[in-house]
Each structure stands twice: as structure tokens, then as C-alpha cells.
N, C-alpha and C positions, 0 to 999 in steps of 0.2 A: 503494499501500500503506498509504503513510504517514495518505493518508486514512481508512484503514477503521482501524487503528490508533491513532491520534493526535485522535480525539473524533469527530470527524461518517463520514459517507459519502452522499453525496445531503439532505444537513440533517436525517439520523435519525443518535442519539448510538448512540456503540459501544456502554453501557451497556444502551439500550435494546434493539439486537440480540442482546447477550449475556441480560440478561430474558428476551428471545422465546422464543429455544431452548431456553433453561433450564426453564420454563412446558410448553411444546412436549411435552419430552418428562417432565417430571414427572407429568403429570395424566395419560399413559397409562401411567407405572408405577400411582399412584391410581387409574386404570378398572380397570385387568387386575387388581390385588390384590381390589377390591371386585366384579369380576360372574364372579372368579372362587369365590369368595366365596361368592357368590349358586348358581355352580353345584355347591357342596359341601350348601348348604342342599337345592340342588333335586335333588338325589341322596339325601340321605337321602327328602325324600318320598314318596321311590317304591321305595325299598330296601327295604321293609317286606313288599311284596308278593312279592319272592324269598325271603328268608328265614322266610317267616312257617310253612311247613308245619316245617322244624328250630324255630323258636320254639315249636309247638305238640306236638311230639316231648320235647325238652328241659324244658320247664318244666311240660308238661302242661294247656298252654292252649286252651281254645273258644273256636269260630269267634265266639262273641258278645266273647269275652274280646280275642280276634284282633281283631277290629273297633275297641272300644276303643282299645287301643293304638296302629293305625293314626290314629286319630282323636285323640286326643292332641295328636299334632302340626298338625293341624287348628284343635282349639279353641285353643291357644297363638296359631301366625298370625294366625287371622281373628280374636279378641278382639285383640290388642297393634299392627294396623295404623292408629288413631287415634292411640293413645299414642307409636305411636312416630316419626308424621309430625310430634306435639309432639316429641319427643327430639330429633331431627335440626337442629330451630332453637335447642331449650333447653339440649340440653348437645354437640352437634357430631356429625360424622359417626365422627369417630379416636376417640371413649369409645365410642358405641353398638356400633360395629362391633366392636372389639377385644372390649367385654364379650359381645359377642353369639359370637362364635368361642368364647371361652374357654367358656360357656355350653353348644356345641355339643360343645365337644371333654368336660366332665367327664360329658356324659348320654352321649354316645359312649363314655366309662368306667364309666360305671354300669350299661351295656347289656350291656356284655361281663361285668362277675361280677354278673349278674342269678342270685337264684338262685330266683327267684320273681315272680310278677303286680304286687307292688307295687312291687320295684327296677326291675324295667322298665320299667312304666307310669311310675315319677320320671325313666327317662333318656328316655326318648320325648318325656317334657315338657319337661324341660331341651334337647333337641336341637330342639322343637318353637319355643320361647322363643330360643333364639339366631338358628333362621332366619329370625325375625319380622321381622327388623333389614334386611336385605341387599338388598332388591328398592328398598325405599323410600330409602335410603341413597344405593346406584346411583345413583338417578334425580336422587335431591338434589345429588351429586359433579358428573353430569354439565351438571346446573343451575348451578353456580358455575363449574367446572374449564375448559368447553366453550363459542366461540359457538354461539349461540341457532340457527345456522343446521343446526347436524350433531346436536340434540337430535334428530330424529325416527331418522337412521340409527344413532344408537346406543342408543336404547330399540331397536329391532328388533337390532340385534348383542346384548345384553344379554340377551333374550328367547331370542334361538338357543345363547349362551351357556348360559344355564338349561336348555334345553331336552336339551343336551347330557350334563346331567347326569342328566337323566330314561332315554336313552340307556346309560350308563353303570351306571345301577344295574337296566338290565336284563340284556344277554348276560353282560358282561365281571364286573356282579358276581358273577353264576351260576356263571361261569372262576373266578373269586377263591375262593371257597365252595368250589372242588376240590379246591384248592392250600391255602388252610387252612380251618381251621373259622370257626363263623360269634362265638364268643369272639375269637379270634384276629386278624378282620379288623374287629372295632368296638376293638381294642385298637388297631390301626394308625392307622382314622380319630382314634382320639383321640392320635395324636400327631401327624399332619398337623394337626391344629385348634389343635394347641398352639403348634404351629412357626407357622401360619399370623396367628394372634392375635398373637406375637413381632413379623413383619412388616408387620402392618397399622397396632400403635402405633409402629413406626418408623418410617416412609415415609407412613402417610396425614396430611395435613390437611386442616381442613374449608374451608380458602379458600386462593387463590395471596398471601394477604394475608401470612399467618401465615410465609411462607419470605422476603418482603420481595419479591415479585413482584406487578408490575399488570399486570392485562389492557386490552385498550384496546379490551373490549365491556365494556358494560354489565351489571353484576351485580345481578339483584334477588333479593335477600336477605328474607323473609318472617319478621317475628317473631311465633309465635303465643302463645296462653296457653286457659287452661282456659274461660274465660268466654266468649271468641270461638268455641270451638268448640261449647258448650252451644247461644248461642244459632243458628247457623247447622245446628246439628242438630236442631231444634226447626221451623226452616223447611222439611226435606229428609222430616222421618218425615210432615208432612203432606200432603203429595206422591205420592196415589195413581199417578200416571205414574212416580216413581221404583220406588216397591215394586211394579212389574208386571218395570220391567226386573229387579232384584232377582228375584223368583222364576224367569223365566225366568234369566239368569244362574245361580241355584243350580241348578236343575234341569239344567242343560246342561252347563258344566262339572263341575258336584258329581260327576254321575254320571260323567262322565268319567274325572275324576280317582279315583276309588271306584275302576271297573272295573281302570286302569292300574296303582295304586298298590296294589290290595289283592288283589279276585279273580279278575281275570283266571288270574294265572299258577294258584293252584286247580283253579280253571273247567277250563283243559287238564288238567290232569294228572288232574284226578278223571274227567272227562266221555271227554274223546278219548286218556288214559293217555299220554299225551306224558311223557320225561320234565322235568324241573325248569328244566334246562339249556334245552334245545327250547322251551320254554311260558314261559320269561323272554325267549329272541329274538324271541319270536311277539309279546312285548308292545312291542317297535319298532315294527310293522306299522301300532300306533296312533298310538305321538310320531309316527314318519314322516307321517303321514297330516298331523299336527296342525304339524311342520315346513313341507311342502307347500302347506298351508291358510294358513299364516302371510303366506309369499314371494307369494304371489297377492291375500294379504287386500284390496288399495289395489285392482287391476285387476278383483278384484269384485265390488266397492262402485260403480268407476267406470260398467263394465257394467249394474249393478241399479240405480244411482241413487238408492239409499234405501238406509240403514243400518233401519231398522224392516222394511223387505220381506227385507234379510239374514238377521235374525233369526228371522222368522216360516220363511224358507226352512230354516234350522237345523234350527227344530223339526218343522217337515213332515217331512220327512229321518228325525229321528230316530223320530219314531212310526211312519213306514213301515219302519224297519229291524229294531225292537222287535218290531212287528206280521209278521216276516217271522219273527223268531228266536224266540218265546214262542207265537204262537201256531200260524202256517204249520207250524214244523219242531218247534213244543214243545217247544223250548230246546236241540236237538241238529240244527242244520244241515252240510250238509258241513263240511269243514274248509275247501278252498275258498273259497266263496262267506262263510263268515264270515270270514274274511281281508280281500276287497274290501270285505264291510260295513265292519271294526274300520276298517280303510286312510278309506274316506266318512267315517265317524263322526270319525274324529283329522280329519277337514280341514275338514267343516263344523263341527265344535266350537269354532273359532274365531271365529267368522262371532260372538258374542253379546261378544265382546271390543268391537266397535263402540260399543257400549250405555254404554262410558265416555267417548267423545266427545260421544255425546248428552245423558249427564246432566252434562257439563263446561257443554256449552249453555243445558242447561236452569236451572242454577244458575251464573252467571257472575260473581258477585260473592261466592262462596263458596268461593272460594280451597282449592282442594282436602280441602275435608271431606265432599263426597257425594261423590268418588273413594274416597277411603279406607274410605267406610261400605260404599261399592259393591262394595271388593274382599273383603268379608268374604265375600260371597254364593257364591264358590264353594269356601270353605271352611266354610260351613254346609253345603252340601248336599254334601260328602262326608260329614259327621257323620253326617249324617239317611240318607243310604242304603250306609255302613260298620255300620250297626250294624241298619238295617231288613234289608239283605241278609244280617247276621250272626246276626239273631234265625231269618230264615222257616231257613236251614240247617241251624243247633242244632235245632230244632223237627222237621224231616222226620229228623233224623239216625238213622240204624237200628241205632249200636253197629261199625260196621264199621269196622275200620283201616284204614293205608297207611304203611308205616314212621315207626309209631306216631304219627301223625296223624289225626285224624278222614279218613274217607273220605265226602264229600257225596255226596246222593243228585242223579240231574236233576231231581227234580222239586224240591228244595231251590232248584236255581239258577234252575230255570224261574219259580217263586213268587218268586224273588228280582228275577229280570229284570221280572215284572211288574209289582211295584212302580214301575219306574223307566218304566212306559208309563204307568200310570196319572198319576204326576207329570208327562210327558208333555202327557197332555191338558190337563192343567190349564196347561200353561205356554203353550198353543195359544191357550185362550180369554184369557190374558192375554194374550196377541203380537196379536187383533185387535184390543187395545183400544187398543194402541201410536198417537201420534201422530204423524204426522211432523213431524220437528224442522230449520226449515231452516238 
């Protein structure tokens, strides 16, 4: 015992043992705080679909305005991906994530107080700005605080935790809206965000050395600057292969996020006459498919032996699914078939995520710039599909209301879904031009 507490044990200093134990405990506190913050950001991404009918009724919003409201999150999130990457290096994760959570809290507060479109737009935009920092910050934290061999595992856990936020934004949020009105709910979210901002500022540190801890593994930290980013972007912009990957991810991931985050709940309530609570619960089907697809993504890649083949397969399955929905069944398939299709779309919807691995191989010296730009694609796609589907719904609206919100027609949804199909055909053409990367 004296050897343990007297200075050394088997050649290891007591201070080193204490330091390692402290490091292991503290890094999990930081990781859990940031990953839970990412869950909150993910929740806000999709919660708008559940509350959309209530907002339309209380604030007299059209489908186009609802589409814009949902898209503001994605405008902010997508545009800020590259600047956030620079900010984590320049200002540190602690400052960036504290500010991000404060922004989410202020946005939630404005949301709760809104009496018109402009105020609720501002609230949604602030929520999007704050949410934009957490994925990159969490990944940066994993790189700095954890040994390299744990990176992939924690990346998967981060994705899983984030998607739990999407699940909470479905049936559980709808249940909350049965207990509280939507304004009270967003007041609650503002309070949670304020509490999280305090904990982040109090606990999160940018690296172990700020606590006097020295990890046994090497920590590689990049110092980025605007000039380097611009040079890198010029190289990426000239690559046709990059833009083909970008377009495919934009179409598949963007249409998936637009459906699950905005239009699926209204579609199920208007066409199938389900209650909002039941329709919100059904959104979990497509999210569940995505979680299963994520879990088996590595195995599928091993079987298919090609990421390009996976991407093409995802495009083809999406095309066949939408042909069945909008052409064969005229936008109104049977409920059971629709659920099966949504589950399958969720499962293959994660396949384009393998694009990020190929992009990194294509630009090995660009140190994340290509990945940051690529990460804009799903959010741009969501904006496009939210806007275009909302436009078709408003154009075909026949003046009917349900619970003080507009009741849209089957024709409108069918035309909106045909837009997705048209983009998918273009994505198939792009996928056929992808080159296999070894």
C-alpha cells in the first residue's frame, strides 16, 4: 500500500494514476454535455413538423410560410458549417457551444412570444444558428479528449444520441403538446437551454491541458485560417466528382429531412385523416429505418464492396419507391405499404453518408474543408424541398380548413412528391458518373 500511495507503483507515479482517472471521468462529463446538446439541436430540427398545424392556426401561416419557417433552421445550419469549423480552432469549443446554447434559448423564447411571422422567423433562425455548432464541436472534443481508437465508436454514439432527439420530436413532443400548449412548451425549452448553457460554461474545457491533465496519446490540433480555407475551397469547387456527390446527398438526405421534419405529419393528417399525435408517432417509422440502416452501414459496405454502389442502390430504391407512391398509387398508397416504404427509405437514406469517406480520400490534404462544404448538401436539399412542396400545396389549395389550419389536397401532395422524383432521376444520372475510389 505504501508503494501505491508513497509515490510509485510498478514504475508508475501516483500523480499519473490520479491524472489518468480524472481525465477519463472528466472527458465523459464533457462528451455527455455536448452530445445531449446535439440531441437538443436535433430535436428542434424536427419538432417544427409536429407543431406546424398549431402554428398555422394560431399565427395564420400558409404552407409556403411554414416551409420557410422550417427552412430557416437549415439556412443557418448549412451556411455556418465551415465557419463553425474555423471557430472551434480559433475560439475554442467552450465559448462556441455556450454561445450556441444561449442562441437556442433566445430563439425558443422568441418562438414562445411570437405573435406574427417575423418574430417566429427570428426565433427559428436563432435556434438554427445555435444548433449549427454542436456536431462539429462534439467531433472536435472527441478528437482532443479521447484516444484515436475510440473516435469511430463515439462518432456512432453521437449520431445515435442526435437521432434520439428526432424521436423525441415525434410522438413524445406531440404528447407534451397535449399537456402544454405550444407556447408553454417553448418557454420550457428556453429554460432547459439556459440551464445547459450554464453547465457547458462551467464544465467544458477545450483540451485536457486547461485542467493540468496530460493525456498519454498525442493530440493533433489544427490551426485554421480564412486564407487556407479559401485556397482549399477553390480546389474543391473545380472538382465535378465532388459536386456529383454533393447533389446526390442533397437530394436523398434533403428529401428525407424535409419529409420527416416538415411534411409527413400534415400529409398523414390531411390524406389519411389521422390525429396529430398518431401521425407524429408514425414519423418514428422513417427515423427507425434510419437507425437500423446506420447500425448495419458497415456490414452493407463490406457486402457491396463499394461505396459508389451503395449510393447508386440508394438512389434506385428511392426512385422505385416514389414511382410507386406518386404514379402507381397516385399519392395515396395503403397505410401498411406506406409504412414499409418509409422504413425502407429511412434505411437506405443513410447510404449517401458514405460520400463523406470518399470525399476525404479525394481531398486528403484539405483537412476537413471538403467535409465541411459537403455537410451543407442535406440542409440545402431540405430548403429546396420544403419550399417547392409548400409552393405546390399552396397552389392547389381549395380554401378548406381543418382546426383553423389549411387542409391541403391529395393533388398538392402528389405534385410535391413528383418534384422529389424528378430530382432523384437527376441524382441517378449523377451517380452513374461517380468513379470508384480505392
